[in-house]
C-alpha positions as CSV (number, residue, x, y, z in Angstrom):
1,M,20.9,74.2,41.1
2,N,21.8,75.2,37.5
3,K,24.9,73.0,37.6
4,L,22.9,70.1,38.8
5,E,20.4,70.6,35.9
6,R,23.2,70.6,33.4
7,T,25.1,67.7,34.9
8,Y,22.1,65.4,35.4
9,N,20.0,66.6,32.4
10,V,17.0,67.5,34.6
11,S,14.8,70.5,35.2
12,I,14.7,71.8,38.8
13,K,11.8,74.0,39.9
14,V,12.2,75.7,43.3
15,N,8.9,76.7,44.8
16,S,10.3,78.8,47.6
17,N,11.7,82.4,47.4
18,T,13.9,81.7,50.4
19,L,15.4,78.6,48.8
20,K,15.8,80.4,45.4
21,E,18.2,82.8,47.1
22,Q,20.4,80.1,48.7
23,K,23.7,79.2,47.2
24,F,25.1,75.7,47.7
25,K,28.7,74.6,47.4
26,G,30.1,71.1,47.6
27,E,31.8,68.3,45.7
28,F,29.9,65.0,45.1
29,P,32.2,62.9,42.9
30,N,30.3,60.0,41.4
31,A,27.2,60.7,43.5
32,D,23.7,60.2,42.1
33,L,21.3,63.1,42.1
34,K,19.0,61.7,44.8
35,S,22.0,61.4,47.2
36,I,23.1,65.0,46.5
37,L,19.6,66.4,47.1
38,K,19.3,64.4,50.3
39,T,22.7,65.6,51.6
40,I,21.9,69.3,50.8
41,S,18.5,69.0,52.5
42,L,20.2,68.0,55.7
43,S,21.8,71.5,56.1
44,T,19.0,73.5,54.4
45,P,15.7,71.7,55.1
46,F,13.6,71.2,52.0
47,N,11.4,68.6,50.4
48,Y,11.8,67.4,46.9
49,K,9.8,65.3,44.4
50,I,11.4,63.6,41.4
51,N,9.1,63.0,38.5
52,G,11.1,61.7,35.6
53,N,13.5,64.5,34.5
54,E,11.6,67.1,36.6
55,I,12.4,67.9,40.2
56,T,10.3,70.1,42.4
57,I,11.7,71.6,45.5
58,T,9.6,73.0,48.3
59,E,10.1,74.1,51.9
């Protein structure tokens, strides 16, 4: 998530200890952030809310 924060200039808050421990790998050339989050959530189910430059992730 740190790399997504740097790449897309956003702040990501994860409200789940289980998800905080997850590591995600993948390549998403030229993809927008919403598409990336949607793709990741298919393999590791979570919900997310985008509010400007802040993203909150919950189980």
